[in-house]
C-alpha positions in Angstrom: 22.7 98.8 -21.4 21.7 101.0 -18.2 22.4 100.2 -14.7 19.4 102.2 -11.7 21.1 102.1 -8.3 18.3 101.9 -6.5 20.2 101.2 -2.9 23.5 101.2 -1.0 23.7 104.3 -2.8 25.6 106.6 -0.4 24.5 104.6 2.1 25.9 101.1 3.3 23.1 99.0 3.7 19.7 98.2 1.7 21.8 97.1 -1.3 19.5 97.0 -4.7 20.5 97.6 -8.5 18.8 97.1 -12.0 20.3 96.1 -14.8 18.7 97.2 -18.2 19.8 95.6 -21.2 18.5 94.4 -24.4 14.6 94.5 -23.0 14.7 92.8 -19.7 15.5 94.0 -16.5 18.0 91.9 -14.3 17.9 92.5 -10.2 21.1 92.5 -8.7 20.9 92.1 -4.7 17.4 93.2 -2.8 18.6 94.3 0.3 16.9 96.1 3.3 17.8 99.1 4.5 19.2 99.6 8.1 18.8 103.1 10.1 16.5 104.9 11.6 13.3 102.8 12.2 10.8 105.0 10.3 13.0 105.6 7.3 13.7 102.0 7.5 9.9 100.7 7.4 9.1 103.2 4.4 12.3 101.8 2.5 11.8 98.5 3.2 7.9 98.1 2.1 8.4 99.5 -1.2 10.5 99.5 -4.4 11.4 102.1 -6.8 10.6 99.9 -9.7 7.7 97.3 -10.5 8.9 93.7 -9.3 6.6 92.5 -12.0 8.4 93.2 -14.9 12.0 92.3 -13.4 13.4 89.2 -15.6 15.6 87.4 -12.8 18.0 88.1 -10.0 21.5 87.6 -9.2 22.7 87.7 -5.3 26.3 88.4 -4.4 25.7 86.6 -0.4 23.0 86.4 2.2 23.4 89.1 4.5 20.0 90.8 5.1 21.4 94.1 3.7 21.7 92.2 0.5 18.7 89.4 0.5 16.6 90.6 3.6 13.7 92.5 1.3 13.7 89.3 -1.1 10.6 87.7 0.5 8.9 91.7 -0.1 10.0 91.0 -3.5 7.9 88.2 -4.6 4.4 89.0 -2.2 4.7 92.0 -4.6 4.8 89.9 -8.0 8.5 88.8 -8.6 8.3 85.5 -10.2 11.8 84.8 -12.0 14.5 82.7 -11.2 16.9 84.1 -8.1 20.5 82.6 -8.6 23.0 82.6 -5.7 26.0 80.3 -4.7 25.1 77.1 -3.2 26.7 78.6 0.4 24.3 81.4 -0.1 21.3 79.7 -0.7 21.7 77.4 2.1 22.8 80.6 4.0 19.4 82.5 2.7 17.0 80.0 3.5 17.7 80.3 7.2 18.6 83.9 7.1 15.2 85.2 5.9 13.0 82.6 8.3 14.8 84.4 10.7 14.5 88.1 10.0 10.6 86.8 9.3 10.8 85.5 13.2 12.6 88.6 14.1 10.3 91.2 12.8 7.7 88.7 14.1 8.5 89.2 17.8 9.5 93.0 16.9 6.6 94.1 16.1 4.4 92.1 18.7 6.7 93.9 21.4 6.5 97.3 19.9 2.7 97.1 19.5 2.1 96.1 23.0 4.2 99.6 24.1 2.3 101.2 21.6 -0.8 99.7 22.6 -0.5 101.3 26.4 -0.2 105.0 24.4 -3.2 104.1 22.2 -1.3 103.7 18.8 -2.6 101.7 16.2 0.2 98.3 15.9 2.7 97.8 13.4 2.9 94.8 11.2 6.1 93.2 10.0 7.4 93.3 6.6 6.7 89.7 6.1 5.7 86.0 7.5 8.4 82.7 7.7 5.5 81.4 5.0 6.9 83.9 2.8 9.7 84.0 3.1 9.9 80.0 2.8 7.7 80.5 -0.5 10.5 82.9 -1.4 13.1 80.2 -1.7 11.4 78.3 -4.2 12.5 81.0 -6.6 16.5 80.3 -5.8 19.0 78.6 -8.6 22.0 77.5 -6.9 25.2 78.0 -9.3 28.7 76.7 -8.7 31.6 79.4 -8.5 33.2 79.8 -11.5 30.2 78.3 -13.3 28.9 80.9 -16.2 25.1 80.9 -16.0 22.4 82.0 -18.7 20.3 83.9 -17.1 18.2 86.0 -19.7 18.8 86.7 -23.7 22.6 87.5 -24.0 22.9 87.5 -20.4 25.5 84.7 -18.3 26.3 85.4 -14.7 29.5 84.1 -12.8 30.4 84.1 -9.4 33.5 84.3 -8.1 34.7 84.4 -4.8 34.8 87.7 -2.4 36.2 85.8 0.7 33.5 87.6 2.3 31.3 85.1 4.0 30.3 81.4 3.4 29.3 82.0 -0.4 30.0 85.3 -1.1 30.4 86.2 -4.4 31.5 88.9 -6.9 29.0 88.8 -9.3 30.2 89.0 -13.0 27.6 90.0 -15.8 28.4 89.0 -19.3 26.0 91.2 -21.2 25.7 90.8 -25.5 24.0 94.2 -26.3 24.4 95.6 -30.2 26.4 92.8 -31.3 29.4 94.2 -28.2 30.4 91.7 -25.3 30.6 93.7 -22.0 31.5 92.8 -18.5 29.7 94.3 -15.8 31.7 93.2 -12.7 30.3 93.8 -9.3 31.9 93.2 -6.3 29.4 92.5 -3.7 30.5 92.8 -0.1 34.7 91.8 -0.4 36.5 89.9 2.6 40.2 91.3 3.7 41.7 88.2 2.6 43.7 86.2 5.0 40.5 84.9 7.0 41.3 81.8 9.6 38.7 79.8 7.7 37.5 81.6 4.6 39.3 81.7 1.1 41.1 85.4 -0.3 38.5 87.1 -2.6 39.7 86.9 -6.6 40.7 89.4 -8.6 38.1 91.1 -11.3 39.0 89.7 -14.6 38.5 91.2 -18.2 36.3 94.1 -17.0 34.8 96.6 -18.6 32.7 97.9 -15.6 33.5 97.6 -12.2 30.9 98.5 -9.6 32.9 98.2 -5.9 31.4 98.5 -2.4 33.3 101.5 -0.2 32.3 100.6 3.3 35.9 101.2 4.5 36.5 103.6 1.6 38.5 105.7 3.9 39.7 103.6 7.0 42.3 100.8 8.0 41.1 98.3 10.4 43.3 96.8 12.8 46.1 94.3 11.5 44.9 90.7 11.9 48.2 90.0 13.3 47.9 89.9 17.2 44.0 90.0 16.8 43.7 87.0 19.6 45.8 88.7 21.9 43.8 92.0 21.9 40.2 89.8 22.3 42.4 88.0 25.3 43.2 91.1 26.9 39.4 92.8 26.9 37.9 89.7 28.3 40.3 89.3 31.1 39.9 92.9 32.1 35.8 92.1 32.2 36.8 89.0 34.2 38.9 91.1 36.9 35.9 93.3 37.4 33.7 90.1 38.1 31.4 91.3 34.6 30.0 90.0 31.5 31.5 90.1 28.2 28.3 90.9 26.0 28.8 90.9 21.8 26.6 92.4 19.2 27.5 89.9 16.2 26.3 89.0 12.7 25.0 85.4 13.0 26.6 84.7 9.8 30.8 85.1 9.3 31.2 87.3 12.3 29.6 84.8 15.1 31.6 81.7 13.4 35.1 83.8 13.5 34.5 84.7 17.0 33.9 81.3 18.1 36.9 80.7 16.0 39.3 82.7 17.4 37.4 81.9 21.6 38.1 78.3 21.0 42.2 78.9 20.4 41.4 81.5 23.3 40.4 78.5 25.6 42.3 75.4 23.8 46.0 78.1 24.7 44.8 78.7 28.0 45.0 82.8 27.1 41.5 82.8 28.8 39.8 80.3 31.2 37.0 78.5 30.2 34.1 80.4 31.3 30.4 80.1 29.7 29.9 81.2 26.5 26.7 81.6 25.1 25.7 82.2 21.2 22.2 83.3 21.8 20.6 83.4 18.2 18.9 80.8 16.4 20.3 82.0 13.1 23.9 81.5 14.6 22.9 78.0 15.4 21.5 77.4 12.4 24.3 79.1 10.1 26.9 77.4 11.9 25.7 74.2 11.1 25.4 75.1 7.6 29.1 76.3 7.9 30.2 72.4 7.7 28.8 71.4 4.5 30.3 73.8 2.4 34.3 73.2 2.1 34.5 74.9 -1.1 34.5 77.9 0.9 37.3 77.2 3.2 40.5 78.2 2.9 43.4 75.0 2.7 43.9 75.1 6.5 40.2 75.2 7.7 39.4 72.3 4.6 41.7 70.1 6.3 40.7 70.7 9.7 37.1 69.5 8.7 38.6 66.5 6.5 40.0 65.4 9.6 36.7 65.5 11.6 37.4 68.3 14.1 34.9 70.7 14.5 36.3 74.5 14.6 32.7 75.7 16.4 32.6 73.4 19.4 33.7 73.6 22.8 32.9 72.4 26.0 32.1 75.7 27.8 30.3 76.7 24.5 26.7 76.6 24.5 24.4 77.6 21.6 20.9 78.6 22.1 17.6 78.6 20.3 14.8 78.4 22.8 13.7 82.1 24.0 13.2 81.1 27.7 16.9 79.4 27.8 17.8 83.1 26.5 15.8 85.0 28.7 17.5 82.6 31.3 20.7 84.7 30.5 19.4 87.6 32.5 19.7 85.8 35.7 23.4 84.5 35.3 25.4 86.3 37.9 28.7 85.0 36.7 31.2 86.2 34.3 30.2 84.5 31.1 30.4 85.9 27.5 27.3 86.4 25.3 26.8 86.5 21.8 23.6 87.4 19.9 22.7 89.3 16.6 22.4 91.6 15.4 26.3 92.9 14.5 24.7 96.8 14.5 22.6 96.1 17.5 19.1 97.1 15.7 17.2 94.0 15.8 17.1 90.2 17.6 17.9 89.1 21.1 21.1 90.9 21.8 19.0 94.3 22.5 17.6 92.6 25.6 21.1 92.1 26.6 22.0 95.2 26.4 19.2 96.5 28.1 19.9 94.1 30.7 23.8 94.8 31.0 24.2 98.1 29.9 23.9 99.8 33.3 26.4 97.8 34.8 29.6 99.4 34.9 31.6 95.8 35.5 30.2 94.6 32.0 31.8 95.1 28.3 29.9 95.7 25.2 32.3 94.4 22.5 31.5 95.8 18.9 33.4 93.7 17.1 32.4 95.1 13.2 30.8 97.8 11.2 27.6 99.5 12.5 25.5 101.8 9.9 24.7 105.4 11.0 22.0 106.0 13.0 22.0 102.4 14.6 22.5 101.5 18.1 25.5 99.9 17.5 27.0 103.2 16.0 25.9 105.4 18.6 27.6 103.0 21.1 30.7 103.0 19.2 30.3 106.9 18.9 30.7 106.6 22.8 27.0 107.7 23.6 26.7 108.0 27.5 22.7 107.5 27.0 20.8 105.2 23.7 17.1 104.4 23.0 16.5 100.7 23.4 12.4 99.5 23.0 11.8 103.0 22.7 13.6 103.8 26.6 17.2 105.5 27.5 19.3 103.9 28.8 22.4 105.3 30.3 25.6 103.4 28.8 27.7 102.4 32.2 29.2 99.3 31.2 32.3 99.7 29.5 32.1 100.0 25.8 35.2 97.9 23.3 35.8 98.4 19.7 37.6 96.0 17.7 38.1 96.7 13.9 40.4 93.7 13.2 37.3 91.2 12.9 35.3 93.1 10.5 34.7 90.7 7.3 35.0 94.0 5.3 37.7 95.1 3.2 39.2 98.2 4.1 41.0 101.2 2.4 44.3 99.5 1.7 42.6 96.0 0.7 40.1 97.8 -1.2 42.8 99.2 -3.2 45.1 96.4 -3.5 41.7 94.4 -4.8 41.0 97.5 -7.3 45.0 97.3 -8.6 44.6 94.0 -9.4 41.5 94.3 -12.0 42.4 93.5 -15.2 40.2 94.7 -18.8 39.8 98.0 -20.3 38.0 98.9 -17.5 35.8 102.4 -18.6 33.6 103.0 -16.0 33.9 102.4 -12.0 31.0 103.2 -9.7 31.3 103.2 -6.3 28.5 102.1 -3.8 27.7 100.7 -0.7 29.3 103.1 1.4 28.7 106.8 3.4 29.6 109.2 1.3 32.8 110.5 3.0 34.2 106.8 2.4 32.7 106.3 -1.0 34.3 109.5 -2.0 37.8 108.9 -0.5 37.6 105.7 -2.5 36.4 107.5 -5.9 39.3 110.0 -5.4 41.9 107.2 -5.4 40.4 104.8 -8.3 40.5 108.5 -10.4 44.0 108.2 -10.0 44.4 104.5 -10.5 42.8 104.3 -13.4 43.0 107.5 -15.1 41.0 106.6 -18.5 37.5 105.2 -16.5 34.8 107.6 -15.2 35.0 107.3 -11.7 31.5 108.4 -10.0 29.7 108.0 -7.1 25.8 107.5 -7.4 23.1 109.3 -5.8 20.0 107.0 -4.7 18.1 106.4 -7.8 20.5 107.2 -10.2 20.6 105.7 -13.7 24.0 105.5 -15.7 24.2 104.1 -19.3 27.1 102.4 -20.1 
């Protein structure tokens, strides 16, 4: 069998992998690459393989860097089944629609600016209708339920604890009379999440393909996370400023809303206005309540009691664009959470554009941002950033909190790997910048001296 690394190889986004076995080709993930705009446009509009030759696809979770290119895949001729958990299927249905809408709005905005310079317009990669058409090919599968997806290939999804519905993907392959298991980690959660279950250890694996987003970095501890968030907000209130939080609409936003709920309930912060300005986040939060199978025991009982961890009187969810624009006129302190988490698309760029030049305000970066994104430049401390093609001086205070990350850090990745059982002959490290992937690979070589540990490059092919 052969595994082709067509994305998220020595980079953190654009996850795409092809398993070739028994004359069939199976795609695992079909994500959008996020980075420099021209490079992103080029990568996201084409594939290093022929979509028409794929038999089926498996999707670990709904984040756009894993799922966002699915409508393009279907548009270019893929007509097979797309296997995912129930939670992932439901989240993907709203996330891909939102991705299409964001692309359309951004293309219109950028095209308007280009027209003033005599430049041609730009087009979205796909439409809302094309995103909806792609959803018709999804097949939802429960956790721990083996599902045949091709001749001599079964897929099983195991909880990865990253976001709602996220999964480790087991591919059990019978080839030349022998059975082999490839375990693809997807994105791994940290464990100890206030809402979700912990990641499950990998069992009976011959091959492990593991993410390395934080392969050489430690997060802040989860203990004390609410106290630090409370202090950041109260410092902003002392300056009569706003707190602007770029936040992934799925996972990060719900975690932050739950934390803010606790801070208000415990009177650590006043009941100031809080706005979740993202149609996707609003839709995703509604989906969260439909999937108790993804929650830990405490949250499960909380929901069964009829309580809402994502609602309070001072919290407003915003879908309408006019309500979003009205936030620009607010003079009083408030908290605005808006997608995307890397500040590369969506309404958050408008909020940053309108608030980044005021020293009273705080921009809270609450998780990982890929290299070259606006979020990464803010975390790096750049004093001038480009938003919608124009330079803006960063006068607002930038705070960074890594504890809200939904990704396992170095120690947590090591702990996850140590619990792996099985013969484990091959390990491939993906979904990380080179320094992160290489650091994790070095640790895994010491951990598993009999395994071949590799850090594949883009479009590499490895035979197992």
